[in-house]
N, CA, C and O atoms as a MOPAC input file, in Angstrom:
PM7 MOZYME 1SCF
protein

 N     84.73400 1    80.13800 1   277.29300 1
 C     85.53900 1    81.10700 1   276.18000 1
 C     84.61900 1    82.10100 1   275.99200 1
 O     83.40600 1    81.98400 1   275.82000 1
 N     85.28600 1    83.08400 1   276.03900 1
 C     84.91500 1    84.52500 1   276.03400 1
 C     84.51400 1    84.82600 1   274.30300 1
 O     85.02900 1    84.31400 1   273.30900 1
 N     83.28500 1    85.95900 1   274.40600 1
 C     82.61700 1    85.48500 1   273.25300 1
 C     83.16500 1    87.16000 1   272.23900 1
 O     82.98000 1    87.19400 1   271.02200 1
 N     83.88400 1    88.52200 1   273.07800 1
 C     83.94100 1    89.29300 1   272.40400 1
 C     85.05400 1    89.14000 1   271.71100 1
 O     86.11600 1    88.69700 1   272.14800 1
 N     84.73900 1    89.64200 1   270.20600 1
 C     85.66300 1    89.12100 1   268.80900 1
 C     86.76700 1    90.56900 1   268.91700 1
 O     86.21900 1    91.65100 1   269.12500 1
 N     87.97700 1    90.53600 1   268.79900 1
 C     88.71700 1    91.50000 1   268.55700 1
 C     89.54400 1    91.50400 1   267.22800 1
 O     90.08700 1    90.55500 1   266.66200 1
 N     89.48700 1    92.98300 1   266.84200 1
 C     90.08100 1    93.01400 1   265.04600 1
 C     91.32700 1    93.64900 1   265.56500 1
 O     91.21100 1    94.57700 1   266.36600 1
 N     92.92800 1    93.09800 1   265.05700 1
 C     93.78300 1    94.03600 1   265.20900 1
 C     93.89300 1    94.45300 1   263.87100 1
 O     93.49900 1    93.71700 1   262.96500 1
 N     94.39500 1    95.57100 1   263.64800 1
 C     94.69300 1    96.30000 1   262.53800 1
 C     95.99100 1    96.85000 1   262.09500 1
 O     96.26100 1    97.89600 1   262.68600 1
 N     96.78600 1    96.50700 1   261.32300 1
 C     97.89200 1    96.82900 1   260.93800 1
 C     97.96100 1    97.80400 1   259.64900 1
 O     97.15000 1    97.36100 1   258.83500 1
 N     98.57000 1    98.89100 1   259.16700 1
 C     98.28800 1    99.38600 1   258.23400 1
 C     99.31300 1    99.70400 1   257.26100 1
 O     99.08000 1   100.48300 1   256.33700 1
 N    100.33000 1    99.19300 1   257.40500 1
 C    101.89100 1    99.57800 1   256.59300 1
 C    103.16600 1    98.44100 1   256.80200 1
 O    104.39100 1    98.51600 1   256.70800 1
 N    102.34700 1    97.51900 1   257.08600 1
 C    103.80100 1    96.14600 1   256.83800 1
 C    103.86300 1    95.70700 1   255.46000 1
 O    104.94600 1    95.22300 1   255.13000 1
 N    103.04600 1    95.75600 1   254.66300 1
 C    103.64900 1    95.58600 1   253.36800 1
 C    103.51700 1    93.84700 1   253.38200 1
 O    104.21600 1    93.13700 1   252.65900 1
 N    102.62400 1    93.38500 1   254.21500 1
 C    102.69000 1    91.44300 1   254.20800 1
 C    103.53000 1    90.92700 1   254.78300 1
 O    103.62400 1    89.72900 1   254.51900 1
 N    104.53500 1    91.47300 1   255.80600 1
 C    104.95700 1    91.11700 1   256.69700 1
 C    104.45100 1    91.16900 1   258.44300 1
 O    104.53800 1    92.15900 1   259.17000 1
 N    103.91900 1    89.81700 1   258.82700 1
 C    103.63100 1    90.12100 1   259.98300 1
 C    104.28600 1    90.78500 1   260.88000 1
 O    105.39800 1    90.31000 1   261.11100 1
 N    103.90300 1    92.05300 1   261.69100 1
 C    104.84800 1    92.44400 1   262.60500 1
 C    104.79800 1    91.47800 1   264.12800 1
 O    104.15600 1    90.43800 1   264.27400 1
 N    105.36800 1    91.92400 1   264.81100 1
 C    105.65500 1    91.29400 1   266.16500 1
 C    104.34300 1    92.10000 1   266.89500 1
 O    103.70500 1    91.44700 1   267.72000 1
 N    103.99700 1    93.25200 1   266.66400 1
 C    103.22800 1    94.04300 1   267.06800 1
 C    101.43200 1    93.86900 1   267.03200 1
 O    100.63900 1    94.61200 1   267.61100 1
 N    101.10500 1    92.70200 1   266.20000 1
 C     99.97500 1    91.97600 1   266.04900 1
 C    100.15400 1    90.87000 1   266.28600 1
 O     99.14800 1    90.35800 1   266.77700 1
 N    101.29200 1    89.94800 1   266.13900 1
 C    101.15300 1    88.63600 1   266.53600 1
 C    101.36200 1    88.48900 1   268.28400 1
 O    100.57200 1    87.78600 1   268.91500 1
 N    102.39200 1    89.15100 1   268.92100 1
 C    102.44900 1    89.43300 1   270.16200 1
 C    100.97200 1    89.29900 1   270.41600 1
 O    100.42400 1    88.21100 1   270.59500 1
 N    100.38100 1    90.41400 1   270.42200 1
 C     98.90800 1    90.84100 1   271.26100 1
 C     98.02300 1    89.36000 1   270.87700 1
 O     97.62200 1    88.57500 1   271.73600 1
 N     97.86000 1    89.22000 1   269.62400 1
 C     96.87600 1    87.87600 1   268.68700 1
 C     97.17400 1    86.99100 1   269.85200 1
 O     96.33000 1    86.77000 1   270.72000 1
 N     98.43200 1    86.46200 1   269.86900 1
 C     99.05800 1    85.39300 1   270.99500 1
 C     98.33400 1    85.45900 1   272.49800 1
 O     97.65200 1    84.55000 1   272.97100 1
 N     98.59300 1    86.57300 1   273.06600 1
 C     98.19100 1    86.50600 1   274.48400 1
 C     96.80900 1    86.85500 1   274.50200 1
 O     96.32900 1    86.52800 1   275.58800 1
 N     96.09200 1    87.31000 1   273.85300 1
 C     94.59700 1    87.26600 1   273.21500 1
 C     93.89200 1    85.62200 1   273.30300 1
 O     93.02100 1    85.18500 1   274.05500 1
 N     94.64400 1    84.98200 1   272.24400 1
 C     94.24000 1    83.70200 1   272.13400 1
 C     94.50500 1    82.85200 1   273.25200 1
 O     93.69800 1    81.99200 1   273.60600 1
 N     95.74000 1    83.07600 1   273.89900 1
 C     95.98400 1    82.10000 1   275.05800 1
 C     94.72800 1    82.26500 1   276.35800 1
 O     94.36900 1    81.31300 1   277.05100 1
 N     94.16000 1    83.73900 1   276.49500 1
 C     93.25100 1    83.80600 1   277.44100 1
 C     91.83300 1    83.67100 1   276.38300 1
 O     90.89700 1    84.45500 1   276.53500 1
 N     91.81600 1    83.06800 1   275.78600 1
 C     90.50200 1    82.40500 1   275.16700 1
 C     89.91300 1    83.31800 1   274.17700 1
 O     88.85700 1    82.92500 1   273.68100 1
 N     90.34400 1    84.38800 1   273.80500 1
 C     89.53300 1    85.63400 1   272.95500 1
 C     89.88300 1    85.27000 1   271.57300 1
 O     91.07000 1    85.06900 1   271.31700 1
 N     88.78500 1    85.13800 1   270.43600 1
 C     88.84100 1    85.29000 1   269.12000 1
 C     89.47800 1    86.76800 1   268.55500 1
 O     88.93700 1    87.86900 1   268.66500 1
 N     90.56400 1    86.51400 1   268.02800 1
 C     91.27200 1    87.79800 1   267.33500 1
 C     91.26000 1    87.18400 1   266.04000 1
 O     91.29300 1    85.98300 1   265.77000 1
 N     91.19700 1    88.35600 1   265.13900 1
 C     91.52700 1    88.52900 1   263.61600 1
 C     92.34000 1    89.53400 1   263.36200 1
 O     92.19700 1    90.61400 1   263.93500 1
 N     93.34300 1    89.30300 1   262.43000 1
 C     94.25800 1    90.44700 1   262.00200 1
 C     94.33000 1    90.83000 1   260.68700 1
 O     94.26900 1    90.03600 1   259.74800 1
 N     94.46700 1    92.10900 1   260.57600 1
 C     94.11200 1    92.48300 1   259.09200 1
 C     95.62500 1    93.45800 1   258.75600 1
 O     96.13400 1    94.20900 1   259.58700 1
 N     96.13800 1    93.22900 1   257.39700 1
 C     97.22800 1    94.11200 1   257.59300 1
 C     96.38000 1    95.00200 1   256.20800 1
 O     95.86800 1    94.29700 1   255.33900 1
 N     96.29600 1    96.32600 1   256.10000 1
 C     95.53300 1    97.17700 1   255.41800 1
 C     96.36900 1    97.43200 1   254.16400 1
 O     95.78700 1    97.54000 1   253.08500 1
 N     97.72100 1    97.53800 1   254.24000 1
 C     99.13300 1    97.56100 1   253.00400 1
 C     98.33200 1    96.34800 1   252.17400 1
 O     97.95200 1    96.71500 1   251.06200 1
 N     98.05000 1    95.13500 1   252.48400 1
 C     98.20800 1    93.86800 1   251.35600 1
 C     96.90200 1    93.34700 1   251.15300 1
 O     96.74000 1    92.40900 1   250.37200 1
 N     95.60600 1    94.04100 1   252.00100 1
 C     94.38400 1    93.44400 1   252.06400 1
 C     93.31200 1    94.35400 1   252.22200 1
 O     93.43700 1    95.24400 1   253.06300 1
 N     92.24400 1    94.26900 1   251.52400 1
 C     91.19300 1    95.39300 1   251.91600 1
 C     90.56500 1    95.40700 1   253.39500 1
 O     91.14300 1    94.71700 1   254.23500 1
 N     89.86100 1    95.86000 1   253.63400 1
 C     89.29800 1    96.25600 1   255.24200 1
 C     88.02900 1    95.04100 1   255.18200 1
 O     87.14300 1    95.07400 1   254.32800 1
 N     88.11200 1    94.15900 1   256.07200 1
 C     87.21100 1    92.82800 1   256.25900 1
 C     85.81200 1    93.59600 1   256.55000 1
 O     85.68700 1    93.64100 1   257.77400 1
 N     84.98200 1    94.06400 1   256.06600 1
 C     83.75200 1    94.46600 1   256.66000 1
 C     83.15700 1    93.42800 1   257.64300 1
 O     82.77400 1    93.70400 1   258.78000 1
 N     83.12900 1    92.39800 1   257.16300 1
 C     82.30700 1    91.34900 1   258.41600 1
 C     83.23700 1    91.68400 1   259.60200 1
 O     82.66700 1    92.04900 1   260.63000 1
 N     84.54800 1    91.61700 1   259.61200 1
 C     85.19600 1    91.39400 1   260.64100 1
 C     85.05800 1    92.87600 1   261.63700 1
 O     85.03400 1    93.04500 1   262.85600 1
 N     84.98800 1    93.78100 1   260.50700 1
 C     84.74500 1    95.08100 1   261.42500 1
 C     83.38100 1    94.95200 1   262.24200 1
 O     83.17100 1    95.08400 1   263.44800 1
 N     82.33900 1    94.58300 1   260.95700 1
 C     80.81000 1    94.89400 1   262.21900 1
 C     80.88400 1    93.98500 1   263.29500 1
 O     80.19100 1    94.18900 1   264.29200 1
 N     81.88200 1    92.68100 1   263.20100 1
 C     81.12400 1    91.93500 1   264.38400 1
 C     82.25000 1    92.00200 1   265.60600 1
 O     82.08100 1    91.23200 1   266.55100 1
 N     83.40300 1    92.90400 1   265.61600 1
 C     84.03500 1    92.78100 1   266.62900 1
 C     83.83400 1    93.87700 1   267.67800 1
 O     83.34700 1    94.97100 1   267.39600 1
 N     84.19200 1    93.56000 1   268.77300 1
 C     83.50800 1    94.46600 1   270.03300 1
 C     84.69600 1    95.56900 1   270.35000 1
 O     84.46700 1    96.67500 1   270.83900 1
 N     86.30600 1    94.96800 1   269.90400 1
 C     87.35400 1    95.82900 1   270.32600 1
 C     87.84400 1    95.85400 1   268.81400 1
 O     87.85800 1    94.89200 1   268.04500 1
 N     88.22800 1    97.11500 1   268.56100 1
 C     89.19700 1    97.24300 1   267.04700 1
 C     90.24300 1    98.25000 1   267.31200 1
 O     90.13300 1    99.44200 1   267.59900 1
 N     91.45700 1    97.38000 1   267.12600 1
 C     92.86100 1    97.97100 1   267.89000 1
 C     93.62000 1    98.38600 1   266.58800 1
 O     93.84100 1    97.48200 1   265.78200 1
 N     93.97700 1    99.45000 1   266.33800 1
 C     94.91300 1    99.70900 1   265.41200 1
 C     96.35000 1    99.79000 1   265.61200 1
 O     96.68600 1   100.69500 1   266.37500 1
 N     97.25200 1    99.10800 1   265.14500 1
 C     98.88700 1    99.14300 1   265.61700 1
 C     99.46300 1   100.45200 1   264.83500 1
 O     99.33000 1   100.77100 1   263.65400 1
 N    100.05200 1   101.00700 1   265.74900 1
 C    100.71500 1   102.30000 1   264.84800 1
 C    101.98400 1   102.62400 1   265.30100 1
 O    102.22000 1   103.59000 1   266.02500 1
 N    102.80100 1   101.84000 1   264.89200 1
 C    104.48200 1   101.69600 1   264.93300 1
 C    105.36800 1   103.32100 1   264.31000 1
 O    106.43300 1   103.75600 1   264.74800 1
 N    104.59500 1   103.87300 1   263.31400 1
 C    105.22300 1   104.69500 1   262.90200 1
 C    104.11100 1   105.94400 1   262.15300 1
 O    102.95900 1   105.68600 1   261.80500 1
 N    104.61400 1   106.97600 1   262.05000 1
 C    103.45700 1   108.31100 1   261.18800 1
 C    102.74700 1   107.81300 1   260.28900 1
 O    101.51800 1   107.82600 1   260.23800 1
 N    103.72500 1   107.20300 1   259.29900 1
 C    102.65900 1   106.72300 1   258.13900 1
 C    101.70000 1   105.77400 1   258.28500 1
 O    100.84200 1   105.68700 1   257.40600 1
 N    101.66800 1   104.81000 1   259.52100 1
 C    100.96600 1   104.16800 1   260.05400 1
 C     99.55400 1   105.13400 1   260.24900 1
 O     98.47000 1   105.23700 1   259.67500 1
 N    100.20300 1   105.73200 1   261.34200 1
 C     99.42700 1   106.15700 1   261.91500 1
 C     98.20800 1   107.57100 1   261.15900 1
 O     97.19200 1   108.03900 1   261.67400 1
 N     98.75000 1   107.84900 1   260.03600 1
 C     98.00000 1   108.60400 1   258.89000 1
 C     97.14100 1   107.50400 1   258.41900 1
 O     95.95500 1   107.39000 1   258.72800 1
 N     97.99100 1   106.46100 1   257.43000 1
 C     96.84600 1   105.47600 1   256.90500 1
 C     95.69400 1   105.08100 1   257.96100 1
 O     94.53300 1   104.94800 1   257.57400 1
 N     96.09200 1   104.88400 1   259.42900 1
 C     94.54900 1   104.48500 1   260.05800 1
 C     93.56300 1   105.77700 1   260.34800 1
 O     92.33700 1   105.75100 1   260.45500 1
 N     94.28000 1   106.70200 1   260.42700 1
 C     93.26200 1   107.86100 1   260.55500 1
 C     92.68100 1   107.82300 1   259.47400 1
 O     91.51900 1   108.09000 1   259.77800 1
 N     92.71500 1   107.69400 1   258.59500 1
 C     91.85100 1   107.84900 1   256.68900 1
 C     91.19700 1   106.02800 1   257.08000 1
 O     90.60600 1   105.57300 1   256.10000 1
 N     91.21900 1   105.52600 1   257.70200 1
 C     90.73700 1   104.26200 1   257.49500 1
 C     89.67900 1   104.25800 1   258.65100 1
 O     88.97500 1   103.25400 1   258.75400 1
 N     89.54200 1   105.08600 1   259.35200 1
 C     88.95200 1   105.09200 1   260.91100 1
 C     87.41700 1   105.29000 1   260.29600 1
 O     86.55100 1   104.43300 1   260.47600 1
 N     87.18000 1   106.50500 1   259.55700 1
 C     86.06200 1   106.78900 1   259.18300 1
 C     84.81500 1   105.50000 1   258.73400 1
 O     83.66400 1   105.19000 1   259.04300 1
 N     85.54600 1   105.19600 1   258.12500 1
 C     84.54900 1   103.58200 1   257.35400 1
 C     84.73200 1   102.90500 1   258.41200 1
 O     83.60300 1   102.47800 1   258.65200 1
 N     85.60700 1   102.41700 1   259.43000 1
 C     85.44700 1   101.19100 1   260.70200 1
 C     84.22400 1   101.78000 1   261.37400 1
 O     83.31200 1   101.07700 1   261.80900 1
 N     84.25400 1   103.55900 1   261.46000 1
 C     83.34900 1   103.89500 1   262.41500 1
 C     81.76100 1   103.82400 1   262.05700 1
 O     80.77900 1   103.80900 1   262.79900 1
 N     81.89200 1   103.78200 1   260.52400 1
 C     80.22600 1   103.65000 1   260.25600 1
 C     79.95500 1   102.06900 1   259.97400 1
 O     78.82900 1   101.57600 1   259.90100 1
 N     81.11400 1   101.39600 1   259.83600 1
 C     80.51500 1   100.00100 1   260.26200 1
 C     80.32700 1    99.38700 1   261.36000 1
 O     79.66600 1    98.35300 1   261.44600 1
 N     80.86700 1    99.94000 1   262.27600 1
 C     80.50900 1    99.43500 1   263.66000 1
 C     80.83600 1   100.52100 1   264.38600 1
 O     82.01200 1   100.70700 1   264.69700 1
 N     79.70600 1   101.51000 1   264.80800 1
 C     79.81100 1   102.52600 1   265.47700 1
 C     80.05800 1   102.02300 1   267.06600 1
 O     80.66500 1   102.78500 1   267.81800 1
 N     79.65100 1   100.92800 1   267.48200 1
 C     79.88800 1   100.59400 1   268.75600 1
 C     80.83400 1    99.99700 1   269.38200 1
 O     80.87300 1    99.71400 1   270.58000 1
 N     81.80700 1    99.74900 1   268.36400 1
 C     83.01400 1    99.04000 1   268.67800 1
 C     83.99300 1   100.00600 1   269.60500 1
 O     84.32400 1   101.13700 1   269.25100 1
 N     84.39100 1    99.40000 1   270.81600 1
 C     85.56500 1    99.96800 1   271.36600 1
 C     86.95500 1   100.31500 1   270.48000 1
 O     87.54600 1    99.36300 1   269.96800 1
 N     87.35600 1   101.36600 1   270.34200 1
 C     88.54500 1   101.81000 1   269.38100 1
 C     89.85700 1   101.79100 1   270.25700 1
 O     90.01200 1   102.43600 1   271.29500 1
 N     90.80800 1   100.91700 1   269.65000 1
 C     92.03000 1   101.37100 1   270.51800 1
 C     93.37500 1   101.66200 1   269.44400 1
 O     93.43700 1   101.24200 1   268.28900 1
 N     94.33100 1   102.41800 1   270.08400 1
 C     95.28100 1   102.72300 1   269.49400 1
 C     96.24700 1   102.15800 1   270.38000 1
 O     96.18300 1   102.31600 1   271.59900 1
 N     97.28500 1   101.39700 1   269.71200 1
 C     98.57700 1   100.71800 1   270.28300 1
 C     99.97600 1   100.75900 1   269.39400 1
 O    100.11800 1   100.68800 1   268.17300 1
 N    100.74400 1   100.86900 1   270.22500 1
 C    102.17500 1   100.98500 1   269.16800 1
 C    102.92600 1   102.43400 1   269.93900 1
 O    102.43600 1   103.12600 1   270.83100 1
 N    104.04200 1   102.56800 1   269.36500 1
 C    105.11400 1   103.57700 1   269.55800 1
 C    104.34400 1   105.10500 1   269.27600 1
 O    104.24600 1   106.04000 1   270.07100 1
 N    103.88800 1   105.02400 1   268.00800 1
 C    102.98700 1   106.45900 1   267.87200 1
 C    101.61100 1   106.54100 1   268.23600 1
 O    100.91600 1   107.20800 1   267.47000 1
 N    100.84400 1   105.82900 1   269.58900 1
 C     99.69400 1   105.99400 1   269.66900 1
 C     99.86100 1   107.11300 1   270.69300 1
 O     99.23700 1   108.17100 1   270.61400 1
 N    100.85600 1   106.78600 1   271.79500 1
 C    101.04100 1   108.04400 1   272.75600 1
 C    101.31100 1   109.34900 1   272.49500 1
 O    101.15400 1   110.35100 1   273.19200 1
 N    101.68200 1   109.22100 1   271.54100 1
 C    102.84900 1   110.48800 1   270.53200 1
 C    101.88100 1   111.20900 1   270.16400 1
 O    102.12800 1   112.41000 1   270.26400 1
 N    100.51100 1   110.86800 1   269.63700 1
 C     99.51500 1   111.08200 1   269.11700 1
 C     98.10200 1   110.88700 1   269.57200 1
 O     97.11200 1   110.70500 1   268.86300 1
 N     98.18600 1   110.96600 1   271.03200 1
 C     96.94000 1   110.86300 1   272.00800 1
 C     95.39400 1   111.85400 1   271.64200 1
 O     94.18800 1   111.64500 1   271.50900 1
 N     96.43400 1   113.09800 1   271.59100 1
 C     95.34100 1   114.17000 1   271.49800 1
 C     94.56200 1   114.12800 1   270.40600 1
 O     93.36800 1   114.42100 1   270.46900 1
 N     95.21900 1   113.71900 1   269.17300 1
 C     94.49700 1   113.64200 1   267.89200 1
 C     93.78400 1   112.37200 1   267.81100 1
 O     92.84700 1   112.18500 1   267.03500 1
 N     94.27700 1   111.43300 1   268.68600 1
 C     93.48200 1   109.90600 1   268.64300 1
 C     92.49000 1   110.37700 1   269.16900 1
 O     91.36100 1   110.38200 1   268.67700 1
 N     92.87400 1   110.90100 1   270.41700 1
 C     91.25800 1   110.79300 1   271.33400 1
 C     90.11600 1   111.68700 1   270.48000 1
 O     88.95800 1   111.29600 1   270.33700 1
 N     90.52400 1   112.68600 1   270.05200 1
 C     89.55700 1   113.70300 1   269.36900 1
 C     88.67800 1   112.79200 1   268.18000 1
 O     87.46600 1   112.95900 1   268.04300 1
 N     89.47500 1   111.79200 1   267.33300 1
 C     88.90200 1   111.07700 1   266.56000 1
 C     88.09400 1   110.05800 1   266.88800 1
 O     87.32200 1   109.57100 1   266.06200 1
 N     88.22000 1   109.48800 1   268.53600 1
 C     87.38400 1   108.86600 1   268.81500 1
 C     87.67700 1   107.47500 1   269.58500 1
 O     86.87600 1   106.63600 1   269.99900 1
 N     89.11100 1   107.50700 1   269.64100 1
 C     90.05600 1   106.06300 1   269.99900 1
 C     89.70600 1   106.49200 1   271.71700 1
 O     89.82400 1   107.57500 1   272.29200 1
 N     89.33500 1   105.42900 1   272.11400 1
 C     89.05000 1   105.45300 1   273.49500 1
 C     89.96300 1   105.19200 1   274.34400 1
 O     90.04300 1   105.80600 1   275.40900 1
 N     90.74900 1   104.28000 1   274.00800 1
 C     92.15000 1   103.65000 1   274.76600 1
 C     93.46100 1   103.87900 1   273.53800 1
 O     93.52100 1   103.66000 1   272.32800 1
 N     94.30200 1   104.35900 1   274.42700 1
 C     95.57000 1   104.82600 1   273.92500 1
 C     96.82500 1   103.81600 1   274.39000 1
 O     97.09100 1   104.06700 1   275.56600 1
 N     97.35400 1   103.16200 1   274.05800 1
 C     98.29100 1   102.45500 1   274.74600 1
 C     99.55900 1   102.04400 1   274.27800 1
 O     99.33900 1   101.36000 1   273.27900 1
 N    101.19600 1   102.13500 1   274.56100 1
 C    102.42800 1   102.12000 1   273.95400 1
 C    102.95800 1   101.50200 1   274.90500 1
 O    102.31500 1   100.88800 1   275.75600 1
 N    104.43000 1   101.61400 1   274.85900 1
 C    105.19400 1   100.81100 1   275.36000 1
 C    105.03000 1    99.36000 1   274.98400 1
 O    104.93800 1    99.09300 1   273.78500 1
 N    104.98800 1    98.46500 1   275.81400 1
 C    104.51400 1    96.86300 1   276.24300 1
 C    103.12000 1    96.80700 1   276.31300 1
 O    102.59200 1    96.58900 1   277.40300 1
 N    102.30900 1    97.00600 1   275.10000 1
 C    100.86700 1    97.16900 1   275.10900 1
 C    100.27600 1    95.98400 1   275.58800 1
 O     99.41400 1    96.10200 1   276.45900 1
 N    100.72700 1    94.31500 1   274.97900 1
 C     99.99100 1    93.31400 1   275.55400 1
 C     99.11600 1    93.23900 1   276.73100 1
 O     97.96400 1    92.80800 1   276.75800 1
 N     99.91700 1    93.78400 1   277.84800 1
 C     98.76900 1    93.26500 1   279.15400 1
 C     97.83600 1    94.22200 1   278.98900 1
 O     96.71200 1    93.99500 1   279.43600 1
 N     98.09100 1    95.40300 1   278.35800 1
 C     97.05200 1    96.58700 1   278.35400 1
 C     95.87500 1    96.08100 1   277.28100 1
 O     94.70000 1    96.42600 1   277.41400 1
 N     96.20000 1    95.48100 1   276.52800 1
 C     94.89200 1    94.81800 1   275.42200 1
 C     94.59800 1    93.95900 1   275.95700 1
 O     93.37200 1    94.04700 1   276.01900 1
 N     94.98600 1    92.84100 1   276.58200 1
 C     94.50700 1    91.80900 1   277.21300 1
 C     93.49100 1    92.52200 1   278.35300 1
 O     92.26400 1    92.47000 1   278.26800 1
 N     94.17600 1    93.14900 1   279.35900 1
 C     93.30300 1    94.22800 1   280.11900 1
 C     92.03000 1    94.65600 1   279.82100 1
 O     91.04100 1    94.33900 1   280.48200 1
 N     92.02100 1    95.22200 1   279.04400 1
 C     90.95100 1    95.81200 1   278.10600 1
 C     89.74100 1    95.26900 1   277.42700 1
 O     88.61300 1    95.75900 1   277.38000 1
 N     90.34500 1    93.79000 1   276.73600 1
 C     89.58600 1    93.12000 1   276.24600 1
 C     88.66600 1    92.16900 1   277.54500 1
 O     87.51300 1    91.74400 1   277.47000 1
 N     89.51200 1    92.06100 1   278.53300 1
 C     88.75500 1    91.48700 1   279.64600 1
 C     87.58400 1    92.31400 1   280.33600 1
 O     86.57900 1    91.83700 1   280.86400 1
 N     87.90500 1    93.55900 1   280.22700 1
 C     86.55800 1    94.23900 1   280.66100 1
 C     85.87000 1    94.48200 1   280.22300 1
 O     84.87200 1    94.63500 1   280.92800 1
 N     85.67200 1    94.78600 1   278.52700 1
 C     84.82800 1    95.15400 1   277.56900 1
 C     83.89900 1    93.67700 1   277.70300 1
 O     82.67800 1    93.80200 1   277.79600 1
 N     84.54700 1    92.19500 1   277.71100 1
 C     83.91400 1    90.98000 1   277.98000 1
 C     83.06200 1    90.96100 1   278.73800 1
 O     81.94600 1    90.47600 1   278.54900 1
 N     83.64700 1    91.73700 1   280.17500 1
 C     82.76900 1    91.39400 1   281.56800 1
 C     81.86700 1    92.50400 1   281.53800 1
 O     81.49400 1    92.90300 1   282.64200 1
 N     81.27700 1    93.30200 1   280.16200 1
 C     79.93500 1    93.82500 1   280.23700 1
 C     80.69600 1    95.25100 1   280.40500 1
 O     79.79000 1    95.98300 1   280.80100 1
 N     81.75400 1    95.95500 1   280.32400 1
 C     81.83400 1    97.13400 1   280.61700 1
 C     80.91700 1    98.02700 1   279.67600 1
 O     80.33100 1    97.32800 1   278.84900 1
 N     80.69600 1    99.08300 1   279.60100 1
 C     80.32500 1    99.95100 1   278.38300 1
 C     81.08900 1   100.33100 1   277.33100 1
 O     81.93500 1   101.14900 1   277.69200 1
 N     81.14100 1   100.04500 1   276.06500 1
 C     82.35800 1   100.09000 1   275.11200 1
 C     82.82500 1   101.63300 1   274.62900 1
 O     83.90100 1   102.22400 1   274.54100 1
 N     81.38200 1   101.96100 1   274.36000 1
 C     81.90300 1   103.64300 1   273.87100 1
 C     82.17800 1   104.59000 1   274.99200 1
 O     82.53000 1   105.74400 1   274.74700 1
 N     82.03200 1   104.15100 1   276.21100 1
 C     82.41900 1   105.30100 1   277.19400 1
 C     83.16500 1   104.56500 1   278.45400 1
 O     83.21900 1   105.11700 1   279.55300 1
 N     83.66900 1   103.43100 1   278.23700 1
 C     84.61900 1   102.82100 1   279.09800 1
 C     85.85100 1   103.53000 1   279.29500 1
 O     86.55300 1   103.82400 1   278.32700 1
 N     86.20600 1   103.86500 1   280.61000 1
 C     87.31800 1   105.05300 1   280.56500 1
 C     88.49500 1   104.10400 1   280.91700 1
 O     88.53600 1   103.10800 1   281.63900 1
 N     89.24200 1   104.60400 1   280.32800 1
 C     91.01300 1   103.72300 1   280.56800 1
 C     91.67200 1   103.61400 1   281.67500 1
 O     92.07400 1   104.60400 1   282.28600 1
 N     91.86300 1   102.41000 1   282.06600 1
 C     92.56000 1   102.41600 1   283.40600 1
 C     93.89600 1   101.64100 1   283.11300 1
 O     94.62200 1   101.51300 1   284.10000 1
 N     94.33400 1   101.12100 1   281.98000 1
 C     95.69700 1   100.95200 1   281.53100 1
 C     96.47600 1   102.01500 1   281.28500 1
 O     96.15500 1   103.03200 1   280.67100 1
 N     97.57100 1   101.74000 1   281.81000 1
 C     98.39500 1   102.73600 1   281.64400 1
 C     98.97400 1   103.32000 1   280.13400 1
 O     99.28000 1   102.50400 1   279.26500 1
 N     99.04900 1   104.20000 1   279.98900 1
 C     99.18100 1   104.88300 1   278.26600 1
 C    100.60000 1   104.44900 1   277.90600 1
 O    100.88700 1   104.18100 1   276.73900 1
 N    101.59000 1   104.37100 1   279.00800 1
 C    102.75700 1   103.69800 1   278.25600 1
 C    103.16400 1   102.83700 1   279.82600 1
 O    103.25900 1   103.18300 1   281.00300 1
 N    103.35100 1   101.37400 1   278.94700 1
 C    103.55300 1   100.09000 1   279.92300 1
 C    104.98400 1    99.86800 1   280.01000 1
 O    105.39700 1    99.69300 1   278.86400 1
 N    105.97100 1    99.79300 1   280.89800 1
 C    107.41400 1    99.06200 1   280.49100 1
 C    107.62100 1    98.35200 1   281.99400 1
 O    108.44100 1    98.58000 1   282.88400 1
 N    106.52100 1    97.39500 1   281.88900 1
 C    105.97600 1    96.54600 1   282.98500 1
 C    107.55300 1    95.45800 1   282.77300 1
 O    108.28800 1    95.02800 1   283.66200 1
 N    107.64200 1    95.29500 1   281.47600 1
 C    108.68700 1    93.79700 1   281.35800 1
 C    109.89100 1    94.65700 1   281.35000 1
 O    111.01100 1    94.15100 1   281.27800 1

């Protein structure tokens, strides 16, 4: 069983589990990864989950969610500066320049589940977290 912990964060779903978290969580679980999901609109940031995650991925399905994620990012980085940061969802590629300047190393749009699984697998295999270059497509339309 992989030891990499993955934290999937939604910022603006108001308590409704979005498909954008449920689907990648299922893909990761099927591959043996431990993932935790947070909805920052309904719960506070779980500091322990942030500290122990090797991969922290923010789901950005809209502009407002992106703005909230950008605000939460400073605290996340203070709690776990070694984690690999990923932004995924419709607004991740649209805001790629800003997100990369803020420290997001991986940007995934379109059908992002395979990209998240590929990224988690590479991190689990020992790839360097902060400096890992992105090989996953920015926008995947495979399915």
